[in-house]
Backbone of each chain as ProteinMPNN parsed JSONL, in Angstrom:
{"seq_chain_A": "XXXXXXXXXXXXXXXXXXXXXXXXXXXXXXXXXXXXXXXXXXXXXXXXXXXXXXXXXXXXXXXXXXXXXXXXXXXX", "coords_chain_A": {"N_chain_A": [[122.332, 71.599, 104.269], [120.07, 73.554, 102.548], [119.036, 76.97, 102.677], [116.739, 79.527, 102.019], [116.771, 83.088, 101.878], [114.888, 86.107, 102.316], [114.037, 89.515, 101.448], [114.581, 91.909, 104.021], [116.076, 90.237, 105.611], [117.689, 88.937, 103.771], [119.238, 91.094, 102.919], [120.561, 91.871, 105.32], [122.072, 89.622, 105.941], [123.517, 89.328, 103.694], [123.264, 87.397, 101.768], [121.303, 85.369, 99.551], [120.9, 82.735, 99.577], [121.712, 80.169, 101.746], [123.816, 77.8, 103.522], [123.739, 75.036, 105.736], [125.218, 72.668, 107.945], [123.91, 69.434, 108.333], [123.151, 67.448, 111.338], [120.027, 69.14, 111.384], [117.141, 69.46, 113.05], [114.734, 70.831, 113.336], [112.741, 73.798, 112.617], [113.132, 75.654, 114.651], [115.704, 74.944, 115.639], [117.184, 75.493, 113.361], [116.789, 78.282, 113.059], [118.02, 79.188, 115.368], [120.673, 78.586, 114.764], [121.035, 80.228, 112.544], [120.781, 82.738, 113.731], [122.999, 82.689, 115.403], [125.032, 82.692, 113.528], [124.65, 85.12, 112.262], [124.735, 87.739, 113.995], [123.768, 90.27, 113.57], [121.084, 90.168, 112.914], [119.552, 90.14, 115.145], [117.376, 91.622, 116.104], [115.355, 91.109, 114.402], [112.244, 89.753, 113.672], [111.549, 86.468, 112.687], [110.045, 84.537, 110.128], [109.016, 81.34, 108.915], [109.06, 79.107, 106.108], [108.249, 75.927, 104.854], [108.728, 73.989, 102.125], [107.291, 75.909, 100.708], [105.141, 76.554, 102.31], [103.771, 78.065, 105.211], [105.473, 77.537, 108.296], [105.563, 76.44, 111.639], [107.72, 77.029, 114.522], [108.181, 74.631, 115.657], [108.143, 72.839, 113.644], [109.307, 69.967, 111.95], [112.184, 69.3, 109.926], [113.734, 68.318, 106.792], [116.639, 67.5, 104.813], [115.932, 67.524, 102.17], [113.854, 69.272, 101.953], [112.403, 72.38, 100.805], [113.416, 75.194, 102.254], [112.672, 78.29, 103.716], [113.412, 81.493, 105.093], [112.185, 84.545, 106.435], [111.301, 88.067, 106.998], [108.415, 89.651, 108.637], [105.663, 89.826, 106.428], [104.801, 92.405, 104.044], [103.095, 93.157, 101.998], [100.585, 94.364, 99.629]], "CA_chain_A": [[120.93, 71.997, 104.181], [119.962, 74.851, 101.873], [118.001, 77.845, 103.223], [116.542, 80.752, 101.242], [116.461, 84.294, 102.644], [114.21, 87.128, 101.527], [113.816, 90.879, 101.919], [115.602, 92.504, 104.892], [116.969, 89.158, 106.062], [118.661, 88.75, 102.681], [120.175, 92.226, 102.935], [121.386, 91.878, 106.535], [123.013, 88.496, 105.908], [124.339, 89.455, 102.493], [123.117, 86.268, 100.849], [119.921, 84.937, 99.332], [120.866, 81.282, 99.77], [122.707, 79.828, 102.748], [123.932, 76.347, 103.726], [124.057, 74.603, 107.097], [125.502, 71.236, 108.034], [122.991, 68.63, 109.145], [121.69, 67.385, 111.419], [119.173, 70.176, 111.967], [115.886, 68.713, 113.087], [113.512, 71.642, 113.353], [112.873, 75.216, 112.268], [113.699, 76.339, 115.819], [117.152, 74.693, 115.627], [117.752, 76.216, 112.225], [116.795, 79.719, 113.342], [119.063, 79.416, 116.386], [121.972, 78.586, 114.06], [121.099, 81.431, 111.706], [121.013, 83.891, 114.611], [124.396, 82.627, 115.868], [125.913, 83.033, 112.407], [124.447, 86.518, 111.878], [124.243, 88.501, 115.166], [123.135, 91.523, 113.128], [119.638, 89.996, 112.711], [118.992, 89.82, 116.464], [116.107, 92.31, 116.365], [114.419, 90.794, 113.32], [111.345, 88.599, 113.812], [111.67, 85.619, 111.506], [108.997, 83.588, 109.77], [109.592, 80.233, 108.156], [108.221, 78.309, 105.212], [108.806, 74.647, 104.43], [108.081, 73.628, 100.856], [106.431, 77.032, 100.312], [103.997, 76.653, 103.217], [104.188, 78.559, 106.518], [105.811, 76.476, 109.237], [105.822, 76.871, 113.016], [109.098, 76.737, 114.941], [108.262, 73.218, 116.04], [108.08, 72.009, 112.432], [110.494, 69.158, 111.672], [112.647, 69.544, 108.557], [114.672, 67.369, 106.207], [117.552, 68.16, 103.866], [115.296, 67.623, 100.856], [112.81, 70.309, 101.986], [112.719, 73.77, 100.435], [113.237, 75.95, 103.491], [112.886, 79.727, 103.544], [113.215, 82.37, 106.248], [111.939, 85.92, 105.989], [110.628, 88.9, 107.997], [106.977, 89.877, 108.473], [105.326, 90.267, 105.072], [104.262, 93.775, 104.033], [102.527, 93.444, 100.685], [99.288, 95.021, 99.555]], "C_chain_A": [[120.841, 73.411, 103.615], [118.799, 75.652, 102.461], [117.942, 79.123, 102.39], [116.216, 81.909, 102.18], [115.786, 85.31, 101.73], [114.202, 88.475, 102.253], [114.956, 91.354, 102.856], [116.567, 91.454, 105.431], [118.054, 88.899, 105.019], [119.698, 89.866, 102.695], [121.114, 92.166, 104.138], [122.424, 90.752, 106.535], [123.941, 88.571, 104.694], [124.249, 88.27, 101.551], [121.643, 85.877, 100.714], [119.767, 83.428, 99.5], [122.02, 80.905, 100.691], [122.745, 78.305, 102.925], [124.354, 76.047, 105.16], [124.283, 73.098, 107.097], [124.429, 70.529, 108.852], [123.769, 67.954, 110.274], [121.074, 68.642, 112.026], [117.763, 69.607, 111.898], [114.637, 69.566, 112.943], [113.805, 73.074, 112.899], [113.515, 75.983, 113.431], [115.217, 76.167, 115.874], [117.826, 75.48, 114.508], [117.86, 77.704, 112.527], [117.849, 80.052, 114.397], [120.438, 79.474, 115.717], [122.133, 79.83, 113.194], [121.424, 82.651, 112.575], [122.438, 83.885, 115.166], [125.351, 83.081, 114.766], [125.84, 84.52, 112.066], [123.886, 87.319, 113.064], [123.51, 89.78, 114.767], [121.624, 91.392, 112.902], [118.9, 89.802, 114.032], [117.632, 90.459, 116.707], [115.019, 91.949, 115.347], [113.558, 89.577, 113.678], [111.408, 87.776, 112.536], [110.489, 84.676, 111.365], [109.629, 82.521, 108.891], [108.558, 79.606, 107.236], [108.975, 77.032, 104.869], [108.006, 74.183, 103.216], [106.972, 74.616, 100.503], [105.121, 77.096, 101.088], [104.504, 77.124, 104.575], [104.42, 77.4, 107.486], [106.095, 77.076, 110.615], [107.237, 76.458, 113.421], [109.29, 75.289, 115.355], [108.31, 72.28, 114.832], [109.405, 71.262, 112.213], [110.879, 69.316, 110.205], [113.645, 68.472, 108.134], [115.518, 68.085, 105.163], [116.924, 68.329, 102.49], [114.213, 68.694, 100.807], [113.318, 71.623, 101.401], [112.384, 74.628, 101.641], [113.548, 77.415, 103.232], [112.629, 80.45, 104.858], [113.047, 83.786, 105.742], [111.277, 86.725, 107.105], [109.119, 88.945, 107.751], [106.677, 90.389, 107.071], [104.648, 91.635, 105.129], [103.685, 94.136, 102.668], [101.202, 94.178, 100.785], [99.383, 96.51, 99.388]], "O_chain_A": [[121.455, 74.342, 104.135], [117.723, 75.11, 102.713], [118.973, 79.726, 102.092], [115.481, 81.743, 103.153], [116.067, 85.372, 100.533], [114.338, 88.559, 103.474], [116.134, 91.219, 102.527], [117.737, 91.747, 105.678], [119.211, 88.667, 105.368], [120.889, 89.62, 102.507], [122.318, 92.383, 104.0], [123.522, 90.914, 107.067], [125.008, 87.958, 104.673], [125.061, 88.142, 100.635], [120.852, 86.037, 101.644], [118.653, 82.908, 99.559], [123.167, 81.279, 100.445], [121.813, 77.607, 102.524], [125.217, 76.722, 105.721], [123.637, 72.353, 106.359], [124.081, 70.979, 109.943], [124.994, 67.888, 110.172], [121.54, 69.143, 113.05], [117.256, 69.308, 110.817], [113.6, 69.086, 112.484], [114.958, 73.494, 112.812], [114.347, 76.862, 113.21], [115.94, 77.131, 116.125], [118.899, 76.055, 114.691], [118.898, 78.318, 112.282], [118.497, 81.095, 114.316], [121.268, 80.314, 116.066], [123.214, 80.413, 113.116], [122.242, 83.491, 112.198], [123.025, 84.946, 115.378], [126.345, 83.759, 115.027], [126.829, 85.115, 111.637], [122.679, 87.551, 113.126], [122.719, 90.311, 115.546], [120.946, 92.402, 112.716], [117.754, 89.353, 114.044], [116.813, 89.902, 117.438], [113.893, 92.437, 115.436], [114.086, 88.499, 113.953], [111.329, 88.32, 111.435], [110.002, 84.101, 112.338], [110.633, 82.756, 108.218], [107.364, 79.575, 107.531], [110.182, 77.053, 104.626], [106.788, 74.011, 103.272], [105.884, 74.238, 100.069], [104.12, 77.62, 100.598], [105.537, 76.653, 105.051], [103.675, 76.42, 107.5], [106.78, 78.091, 110.733], [107.871, 75.642, 112.752], [110.412, 74.784, 115.4], [108.497, 71.073, 114.984], [110.482, 71.854, 112.282], [110.013, 69.45, 109.341], [114.295, 67.822, 108.952], [115.146, 69.158, 104.687], [117.345, 69.194, 101.722], [113.7, 68.998, 99.729], [114.504, 71.94, 101.489], [111.218, 74.774, 102.008], [114.558, 77.745, 102.61], [111.749, 80.073, 105.632], [113.67, 84.191, 104.76], [110.749, 86.147, 108.055], [108.613, 88.36, 106.794], [107.361, 91.286, 106.578], [104.008, 91.984, 106.121], [103.775, 95.285, 102.234], [100.758, 94.56, 101.868], [98.358, 97.188, 99.312]]}, "seq_chain_B": "XXXXXXXXXXXXXXXXXXXXXXXXXXXXXXXXXXXXXXXXXXXXXXXXXXXXXXXXXXXXXXXXXXXXXXXXXXXXXXXXXXXXXXXXXXXXXXXXXXXXXXXXXXXXXXXXXXXXXXXXXXXXXXXXXXXXXXXXXXXXXXXXXXXXX", "coords_chain_B": {"N_chain_B": [[91.434, 84.341, 88.888], [94.889, 84.795, 89.378], [97.724, 86.989, 89.514], [101.134, 87.794, 89.613], [103.169, 90.351, 88.91], [105.387, 92.499, 86.977], [104.528, 94.501, 85.295], [102.145, 97.212, 84.778], [98.537, 97.347, 85.33], [95.223, 97.217, 83.878], [92.391, 98.544, 85.235], [89.896, 98.689, 84.062], [89.916, 96.564, 82.251], [90.026, 94.362, 83.981], [87.657, 94.715, 85.344], [85.836, 94.274, 83.245], [86.364, 91.574, 82.793], [85.477, 90.436, 85.186], [82.818, 91.081, 84.987], [81.853, 89.757, 82.736], [82.938, 87.181, 82.45], [81.974, 85.097, 84.002], [79.239, 82.903, 83.955], [77.354, 82.881, 85.946], [74.858, 84.223, 88.308], [75.415, 87.455, 88.533], [75.353, 90.191, 90.615], [76.766, 92.195, 91.719], [79.895, 93.919, 91.81], [82.908, 94.229, 93.442], [85.742, 96.231, 93.802], [89.088, 96.648, 94.782], [91.816, 98.828, 94.776], [95.155, 99.298, 95.404], [97.529, 101.899, 95.928], [100.856, 103.266, 95.441], [102.078, 104.857, 98.23], [103.425, 107.479, 100.344], [104.96, 106.234, 102.949], [106.48, 107.384, 104.912], [105.456, 109.827, 105.394], [106.629, 112.216, 104.724], [106.858, 113.083, 102.227], [109.068, 112.266, 100.797], [109.495, 110.089, 99.278], [111.045, 108.292, 96.769], [110.876, 105.962, 95.235], [109.304, 102.692, 95.286], [110.323, 99.529, 96.227], [109.357, 96.287, 95.53], [109.419, 93.049, 96.684], [109.165, 89.488, 96.22], [108.475, 86.061, 97.253], [109.088, 83.863, 94.987], [106.851, 81.483, 93.639], [105.94, 80.575, 96.273], [104.444, 82.85, 96.695], [102.43, 82.745, 94.763], [101.207, 80.368, 95.55], [100.176, 81.047, 98.104], [98.363, 83.051, 97.401], [96.574, 81.563, 95.834], [95.636, 79.878, 97.804], [94.217, 81.693, 99.396], [92.2, 82.445, 97.584], [90.865, 79.998, 97.324], [89.979, 79.726, 99.94], [88.171, 81.861, 100.165], [86.285, 81.106, 98.25], [85.222, 78.979, 99.55], [84.203, 80.065, 101.931], [82.469, 82.143, 101.214], [79.604, 81.857, 99.768], [78.2, 83.243, 97.867], [80.004, 84.381, 96.135], [81.244, 84.774, 92.858], [83.394, 85.163, 91.009], [86.954, 85.758, 91.195], [89.562, 88.084, 91.068], [92.963, 88.729, 91.338], [95.693, 90.86, 91.372], [99.098, 91.506, 91.857], [101.756, 93.731, 91.92], [105.329, 93.579, 91.399], [108.803, 94.605, 91.843], [110.189, 97.77, 90.807], [108.433, 100.607, 91.726], [106.806, 103.743, 91.193], [105.767, 106.69, 93.119], [102.266, 106.847, 93.626], [101.707, 104.992, 91.676], [99.916, 102.019, 90.634], [99.679, 99.293, 92.862], [98.355, 96.952, 93.746], [95.528, 94.914, 92.98], [92.339, 93.842, 93.911], [89.594, 92.046, 93.0], [86.17, 91.22, 93.07], [83.391, 89.384, 92.043], [79.939, 88.934, 92.721], [76.759, 87.579, 93.798], [75.296, 89.279, 95.424], [75.781, 92.541, 96.981], [76.754, 92.574, 99.617], [78.326, 90.256, 100.116], [80.194, 90.612, 98.11], [81.568, 92.959, 98.917], [82.479, 92.061, 101.454], [84.052, 89.789, 100.854], [86.009, 90.945, 99.258], [87.262, 92.716, 101.055], [88.164, 90.877, 102.955], [90.017, 89.433, 101.396], [92.046, 91.376, 100.748], [92.885, 92.12, 103.29], [93.874, 89.675, 104.287], [95.813, 89.152, 102.386], [97.696, 91.127, 102.98], [98.749, 90.196, 105.344], [99.638, 87.574, 105.085], [100.678, 86.808, 102.569], [103.721, 86.232, 100.897], [105.252, 88.938, 100.355], [107.226, 91.858, 100.164], [107.916, 95.266, 101.031], [110.084, 97.943, 100.197], [111.134, 101.17, 100.919], [112.559, 103.611, 98.839], [114.151, 106.466, 99.421], [114.225, 109.993, 98.568], [116.686, 111.026, 99.274], [118.361, 108.938, 98.895], [118.548, 107.025, 100.863], [117.441, 103.829, 102.13], [114.618, 102.0, 103.271], [113.197, 99.215, 104.769], [109.819, 98.424, 104.911], [108.171, 97.543, 107.817], [105.958, 97.157, 109.466], [103.171, 97.22, 108.426], [100.88, 95.96, 109.014], [99.363, 94.039, 111.724], [101.499, 91.528, 113.13], [101.698, 87.986, 112.416], [101.538, 86.528, 115.095], [101.411, 83.953, 116.07], [103.061, 82.341, 114.583], [105.565, 83.378, 114.701], [108.981, 82.858, 114.946]], "CA_chain_B": [[92.772, 84.418, 88.316], [95.857, 85.587, 90.127], [98.923, 87.338, 88.75], [102.183, 88.595, 90.255], [103.764, 90.841, 87.669], [106.066, 93.793, 87.041], [103.835, 95.52, 84.497], [100.921, 97.821, 85.292], [97.317, 96.657, 84.918], [94.064, 98.047, 83.547], [91.219, 98.251, 86.063], [88.75, 98.506, 83.164], [89.973, 95.197, 81.705], [89.669, 93.423, 85.043], [86.215, 94.897, 85.574], [85.134, 93.585, 82.153], [86.496, 90.13, 83.022], [84.59, 90.081, 86.288], [81.431, 91.296, 84.581], [81.401, 88.908, 81.631], [83.558, 85.86, 82.356], [81.252, 84.054, 84.722], [77.836, 82.841, 83.54], [76.481, 82.865, 87.124], [74.065, 85.43, 88.572], [76.238, 88.513, 89.132], [74.611, 91.402, 90.927], [77.659, 93.197, 92.314], [81.339, 93.771, 91.643], [83.692, 95.081, 94.345], [87.14, 96.344, 93.373], [90.013, 97.425, 95.605], [93.1, 99.092, 94.129], [96.117, 99.956, 96.287], [98.51, 102.729, 95.226], [102.097, 103.573, 96.162], [102.004, 106.096, 99.007], [104.624, 107.797, 101.107], [104.795, 105.735, 104.315], [107.226, 108.214, 105.86], [104.663, 111.046, 105.577], [107.474, 113.399, 104.537], [106.883, 113.334, 100.785], [110.433, 112.057, 100.33], [109.584, 108.782, 98.628], [111.444, 108.318, 95.357], [110.261, 104.782, 94.616], [109.026, 101.577, 96.182], [110.791, 98.248, 95.711], [108.531, 95.197, 96.058], [110.043, 91.741, 96.482], [108.293, 88.359, 96.576], [109.045, 84.716, 97.286], [108.466, 83.241, 93.808], [106.304, 80.149, 93.912], [105.091, 80.621, 97.469], [103.501, 83.966, 96.586], [101.271, 82.242, 94.009], [100.524, 79.343, 96.367], [99.416, 81.713, 99.155], [97.215, 83.717, 96.776], [95.607, 80.512, 95.478], [95.037, 79.41, 99.052], [93.219, 82.701, 99.775], [91.069, 82.324, 96.66], [90.12, 78.789, 97.704], [89.328, 80.003, 101.221], [87.013, 82.726, 99.901], [85.27, 80.319, 97.543], [84.592, 78.094, 100.53], [83.522, 80.83, 102.984], [81.477, 83.081, 100.677], [78.907, 81.075, 98.743], [77.685, 84.175, 96.859], [81.073, 84.879, 95.268], [81.286, 84.113, 91.559], [84.726, 85.2, 90.391], [87.955, 86.533, 91.941], [90.757, 88.494, 90.322], [93.973, 89.376, 92.182], [96.961, 91.2, 90.709], [100.052, 92.236, 92.705], [102.977, 94.065, 91.174], [106.632, 93.504, 92.057], [109.813, 95.41, 91.161], [110.325, 99.179, 91.199], [107.224, 101.387, 91.433], [106.879, 105.16, 91.539], [104.629, 107.153, 93.914], [100.93, 106.881, 93.028], [101.459, 103.872, 90.764], [99.072, 100.938, 91.16], [100.419, 98.144, 93.412], [97.576, 95.728, 93.922], [94.084, 94.933, 92.683], [91.513, 92.7, 94.324], [88.253, 92.207, 92.44], [85.263, 90.112, 93.39], [81.999, 89.465, 91.59], [79.07, 88.119, 93.578], [75.331, 87.755, 93.546], [74.841, 90.458, 96.184], [76.873, 93.448, 97.346], [77.318, 92.318, 100.95], [79.42, 89.281, 100.022], [81.239, 91.189, 97.259], [82.363, 93.825, 99.806], [83.109, 91.28, 102.533], [85.105, 88.938, 100.295], [87.078, 91.826, 98.799], [87.987, 93.183, 102.246], [88.856, 89.711, 103.518], [91.176, 89.105, 100.547], [93.152, 92.34, 100.866], [93.395, 92.02, 104.665], [94.683, 88.455, 104.394], [96.993, 89.327, 101.517], [98.693, 91.964, 103.659], [99.335, 89.543, 106.516], [100.123, 86.207, 104.866], [101.304, 86.533, 101.264], [105.137, 86.635, 101.008], [105.645, 90.119, 99.585], [107.856, 92.833, 101.058], [108.115, 96.583, 100.415], [111.199, 98.771, 100.669], [111.103, 102.547, 100.434], [113.782, 104.289, 98.415], [113.878, 107.887, 99.648], [114.856, 110.936, 97.643], [118.086, 111.239, 99.676], [119.126, 107.731, 98.61], [118.414, 106.032, 101.933], [116.453, 102.776, 101.872], [114.003, 101.497, 104.504], [112.2, 98.155, 104.627], [108.589, 98.629, 105.689], [108.13, 96.377, 108.705], [104.745, 96.973, 110.276], [101.954, 97.818, 107.868], [99.747, 95.226, 109.605], [99.812, 93.236, 112.868], [102.226, 90.302, 112.783], [101.053, 86.695, 112.736], [102.361, 86.166, 116.262], [101.419, 82.521, 116.372], [104.093, 81.599, 113.873], [106.864, 84.022, 114.842], [109.915, 81.888, 115.518]], "C_chain_B": [[93.677, 85.261, 89.215], [97.055, 85.885, 89.23], [99.86, 88.161, 89.622], [103.084, 89.046, 89.127], [104.45, 92.188, 87.878], [105.254, 94.881, 86.342], [102.548, 96.016, 85.164], [99.704, 97.048, 84.772], [96.207, 97.664, 84.659], [92.874, 97.624, 84.399], [90.006, 97.967, 85.184], [88.725, 97.082, 82.594], [89.556, 94.158, 82.748], [88.166, 93.502, 85.342], [85.409, 94.153, 84.509], [85.193, 92.068, 82.339], [85.526, 89.67, 84.108], [83.125, 90.14, 85.852], [80.935, 90.236, 83.603], [81.9, 87.472, 81.68], [82.71, 84.762, 82.967], [79.778, 84.051, 84.333], [76.851, 82.888, 84.708], [75.762, 84.195, 87.32], [74.868, 86.512, 89.293], [75.383, 89.758, 89.353], [75.48, 92.503, 91.474], [79.109, 92.875, 92.0], [82.011, 94.745, 92.597], [85.15, 95.045, 93.899], [87.925, 97.147, 94.403], [91.308, 97.589, 94.828], [93.983, 99.841, 95.125], [97.171, 100.686, 95.468], [99.756, 102.926, 96.083], [101.911, 104.901, 96.895], [103.273, 106.267, 99.819], [104.424, 107.389, 102.561], [105.479, 106.636, 105.344], [106.495, 109.51, 106.175], [105.506, 112.309, 105.425], [107.605, 113.762, 103.062], [108.278, 113.183, 100.206], [110.605, 110.733, 99.597], [109.954, 108.937, 97.159], [110.818, 107.142, 94.611], [110.042, 103.717, 95.675], [109.497, 100.301, 95.497], [109.931, 97.151, 96.35], [109.137, 93.866, 95.654], [109.041, 90.647, 96.862], [109.109, 87.079, 96.693], [108.383, 83.969, 96.125], [108.013, 81.814, 94.124], [105.39, 80.189, 95.12], [104.073, 81.749, 97.363], [102.251, 83.519, 95.832], [100.487, 81.213, 94.832], [99.655, 79.993, 97.445], [98.194, 82.425, 98.579], [96.146, 82.696, 96.382], [94.891, 79.981, 96.711], [93.951, 80.381, 99.518], [91.984, 82.62, 98.894], [90.208, 81.123, 97.04], [89.358, 79.013, 99.009], [88.076, 80.853, 101.029], [85.905, 81.944, 99.21], [84.528, 79.386, 98.494], [83.73, 78.871, 101.526], [82.375, 81.695, 102.479], [80.765, 82.414, 99.497], [78.375, 81.938, 97.607], [78.731, 84.57, 95.819], [81.148, 84.067, 93.982], [82.707, 84.033, 91.009], [85.646, 86.108, 91.196], [89.122, 86.845, 91.023], [91.708, 89.182, 91.302], [95.225, 89.617, 91.346], [97.837, 91.915, 91.736], [101.305, 92.491, 91.905], [104.218, 93.891, 92.046], [107.62, 94.363, 91.26], [109.821, 96.837, 91.671], [109.093, 99.965, 90.763], [107.405, 102.825, 91.9], [105.664, 105.565, 92.369], [103.367, 107.287, 93.062], [100.691, 105.823, 91.955], [100.572, 102.837, 91.44], [99.951, 99.783, 91.639], [99.598, 96.864, 93.291], [96.125, 95.955, 93.528], [93.457, 93.654, 93.236], [90.106, 92.964, 93.806], [87.417, 90.975, 92.692], [83.902, 90.377, 92.753], [81.172, 88.5, 92.432], [77.616, 88.386, 93.226], [74.816, 89.03, 94.218], [76.031, 91.262, 96.694], [77.539, 93.097, 98.673], [78.494, 91.348, 100.868], [80.537, 89.796, 99.116], [82.166, 92.074, 98.098], [83.154, 92.992, 100.814], [84.264, 90.434, 101.994], [86.297, 89.781, 99.836], [87.927, 92.302, 99.988], [88.776, 92.041, 102.882], [90.129, 89.411, 102.719], [92.325, 90.089, 100.738], [93.73, 92.311, 102.28], [94.308, 90.802, 104.82], [95.953, 88.561, 103.564], [98.096, 90.08, 102.252], [99.367, 91.264, 104.832], [99.945, 88.173, 106.24], [100.901, 85.988, 103.568], [102.742, 87.071, 101.262], [105.556, 87.685, 99.981], [106.217, 91.129, 100.583], [108.113, 94.127, 100.296], [109.321, 97.28, 101.034], [111.088, 100.146, 100.042], [112.488, 102.975, 99.983], [113.489, 105.786, 98.475], [114.651, 108.754, 98.659], [116.327, 111.172, 97.984], [118.949, 109.993, 99.465], [119.043, 106.666, 99.683], [117.282, 105.048, 101.614], [115.938, 102.223, 103.194], [113.007, 100.387, 104.173], [110.994, 98.503, 105.475], [108.384, 97.366, 106.514], [106.786, 96.13, 109.358], [103.543, 97.638, 109.633], [100.696, 97.126, 108.38], [100.258, 94.457, 110.81], [100.469, 91.937, 112.416], [101.393, 89.08, 113.119], [101.847, 86.079, 113.883], [102.47, 84.664, 116.467], [102.501, 81.77, 115.637], [105.434, 82.335, 113.876], [107.805, 83.048, 115.523], [110.969, 82.614, 116.363]], "O_chain_B": [[93.271, 86.299, 89.737], [97.359, 85.129, 88.307], [99.436, 89.107, 90.286], [103.701, 88.219, 88.456], [104.143, 92.92, 88.818], [105.288, 96.043, 86.746], [101.953, 95.332, 85.996], [99.827, 96.202, 83.887], [96.237, 98.795, 85.144], [92.403, 96.491, 84.303], [89.183, 97.112, 85.512], [87.664, 96.471, 82.469], [88.835, 93.208, 82.446], [87.505, 92.486, 85.56], [84.424, 93.485, 84.821], [84.217, 91.362, 82.084], [84.847, 88.653, 83.966], [82.301, 89.342, 86.3], [79.764, 89.857, 83.624], [81.332, 86.612, 81.006], [82.727, 83.623, 82.499], [79.131, 85.097, 84.378], [75.641, 82.93, 84.489], [76.014, 85.165, 86.605], [74.988, 86.488, 90.518], [74.779, 90.299, 88.427], [75.013, 93.623, 91.677], [79.501, 91.71, 91.934], [81.726, 95.942, 92.573], [85.716, 93.98, 93.652], [87.478, 98.206, 94.844], [91.843, 96.622, 94.286], [93.6, 100.897, 95.628], [97.65, 100.18, 94.453], [99.712, 102.77, 97.304], [101.625, 105.929, 96.282], [104.077, 105.347, 99.966], [103.789, 108.116, 103.326], [105.096, 106.647, 106.514], [106.862, 110.219, 107.112], [105.136, 113.363, 105.942], [108.378, 114.649, 102.7], [108.643, 113.871, 99.252], [111.729, 110.307, 99.328], [109.268, 109.624, 96.402], [110.298, 107.297, 93.506], [110.524, 103.823, 96.803], [109.134, 100.018, 94.355], [109.796, 97.099, 97.572], [109.342, 93.581, 94.474], [108.18, 90.852, 97.717], [110.271, 87.021, 96.289], [107.254, 83.495, 96.254], [108.715, 81.054, 94.791], [104.204, 79.876, 95.017], [102.962, 81.63, 97.879], [101.136, 83.873, 96.215], [99.256, 81.195, 94.808], [98.531, 79.552, 97.683], [97.121, 82.411, 99.181], [94.954, 82.935, 96.575], [93.699, 79.674, 96.671], [92.891, 79.956, 99.979], [90.857, 82.714, 99.381], [88.98, 81.212, 97.074], [88.229, 78.547, 99.165], [87.045, 80.601, 101.652], [84.728, 82.097, 99.54], [83.365, 79.048, 98.275], [82.661, 78.407, 101.922], [81.42, 81.958, 103.211], [81.268, 82.414, 98.373], [78.124, 81.438, 96.511], [78.381, 85.042, 94.737], [81.118, 82.836, 94.007], [83.164, 82.968, 90.595], [85.207, 87.088, 91.798], [89.608, 85.979, 90.295], [91.312, 90.106, 92.012], [95.747, 88.707, 90.701], [97.372, 92.832, 92.413], [101.856, 91.581, 91.286], [104.163, 94.036, 93.267], [107.321, 94.794, 90.146], [109.499, 97.089, 92.832], [108.748, 99.99, 89.581], [108.085, 103.081, 92.894], [104.642, 104.879, 92.342], [103.405, 107.777, 91.934], [99.603, 105.755, 91.384], [100.486, 102.784, 92.667], [100.853, 99.343, 90.926], [100.076, 95.84, 92.803], [95.572, 97.039, 93.717], [93.971, 92.551, 93.054], [89.497, 93.982, 94.133], [87.88, 89.843, 92.552], [83.334, 91.458, 92.904], [81.623, 87.417, 92.804], [77.294, 89.296, 92.462], [74.006, 89.762, 93.649], [77.14, 90.744, 96.824], [78.743, 93.295, 98.84], [79.538, 91.583, 101.476], [81.702, 89.459, 99.324], [83.388, 91.963, 98.011], [84.353, 93.199, 100.999], [85.33, 90.372, 102.606], [87.45, 89.383, 100.003], [89.156, 92.29, 99.926], [89.92, 92.223, 103.297], [91.188, 89.166, 103.297], [93.473, 89.667, 100.878], [94.94, 92.462, 102.453], [95.382, 90.894, 105.413], [97.025, 88.12, 103.979], [99.272, 89.726, 102.166], [100.436, 91.685, 105.273], [100.693, 87.656, 107.069], [101.708, 85.062, 103.488], [102.962, 88.237, 101.588], [106.114, 87.388, 98.926], [105.74, 91.234, 101.713], [108.467, 94.123, 99.118], [109.544, 97.209, 102.243], [110.967, 100.291, 98.826], [113.477, 102.726, 100.673], [112.694, 106.31, 97.695], [115.595, 108.305, 98.009], [117.128, 111.48, 97.102], [120.13, 109.989, 99.813], [119.425, 105.52, 99.447], [116.313, 105.381, 100.932], [116.711, 102.001, 104.125], [112.081, 100.594, 103.388], [111.142, 98.843, 106.649], [108.417, 96.255, 105.985], [106.498, 95.005, 109.766], [102.948, 98.535, 110.23], [99.586, 97.631, 108.21], [101.463, 94.234, 110.924], [100.044, 91.323, 111.437], [100.511, 89.119, 113.976], [102.71, 85.227, 113.675], [103.477, 84.162, 116.966], [102.837, 80.652, 116.029], [106.343, 81.961, 113.135], [107.47, 82.476, 116.56], [111.851, 81.973, 116.934]]}, "name": "protein", "num_of_chains": 2, "seq": "XXXXXXXXXXXXXXXXXXXXXXXXXXXXXXXXXXXXXXXXXXXXXXXXXXXXXXXXXXXXXXXXXXXXXXXXXXXXXXXXXXXXXXXXXXXXXXXXXXXXXXXXXXXXXXXXXXXXXXXXXXXXXXXXXXXXXXXXXXXXXXXXXXXXXXXXXXXXXXXXXXXXXXXXXXXXXXXXXXXXXXXXXXXXXXXXXXXXXXXXXXXXXXXXXXXXXXXXXXXXXXXXX"}
């Protein structure tokens, strides 16, 4: 399962695209795995998007989805 | 029209577009322009790096435009430009322009758009200080707590 990282999450993990072995059923499961893989992001609040739309942690995901994780946005 | 771009923009050109592009009854144009400022308040900002999530950034901006068109019946035309890449202090970052029949909805829609942009559109700023240190800006607006995972 491919996951995109942006901004500070990309810097802290050292990669802009990551891969996880299925099965991962939800955003919550995915984030738990990401946090286990990268303890250095423990203080970072993470937001998720599935197919370029914001997704809650309860959102179910499939391997064909475009999944992205990122910190709080700060544009404007 | 929305645009996410590296190059600078002309406020006069956007104003002309808002003034002349729409044949509807325009009685007011509200424009907001955001500039690069020193968030650290120490005048040590060398530049600002702005990153986006390509694709989703345009989708979120379009969603905001559609929301405004639905909520503000007076609004005639909307223009949003956000720059990405490396910007210097006092450069233009963002423009939100709204034409409407009356000033109240022009002001309200413009404020709504920039407020929502700052909390939902996937853009991130990083300060590059004069001493070479880099800091991601993390809290320029309240977080959307309901979707924090």
